[in-house]
N, C-alpha and C positions, 0 to 999 in steps of 0.2 A: 227755543225754536226748533221744531222738528225738521229734519232733513227730508226733503221730498224727492222722490226718484221716479223716472219714467218706467212704467212696467212694460216689459218686452215679451215677445213670444220666445220659445226655445231656440228660434232661428235668429234672434236679435232684431226682430221687426217691432216697431213701436205699435202698441195696442191703442194708444190714445188715452190710457188711464195713468193717473199719477197716484202714488201711495207713499206713505212714510217708510223710512228704512225699517222701522219696527214691524210694520204691516207686511212688508216684502219678506222679511225673514220669518215671521210667524206663519205666513200663508204660502211660503215657497215660491213667491213671484220672482221671475227673472228680472234682473236689472244690471246695468253696466257698472263696472268698477275699473279703477286705473291703478296700475302698479308702476313704480319707477325704480330703477337700479342705478346705483352709482358705482362704477368700477374704475380704478385708477390704472395707470400704465403698467403697474406691477401685478395687475389682475386681483388686487385686493377689493373686496366687495363691502360697501358700507351697509350694515344692517340696522334696522330700527326695531326696538323692542316694543311690543304692543302694550298699551295702557292696561293696568290691572282692572280698570273699570269696564273693559270691553266684555260684551256678552259671549262672543265666540272667541275662543283661544286667548284669554287674557294672559298677559305676561310672556307671551311667546315671541 
């Protein structure tokens, strides 16, 4: 099942178009992404290694 994303303008406005993640990356379409950080009281940061199957920056 393909992940479908809202296509945005460079200012973050919805265009009314929906495209797959693959189409967005192939065509340079803007879309939203979310990042989360877990930091403990000692300021240790939990990092997640990317899957080796990712197209962009695998294993990073």
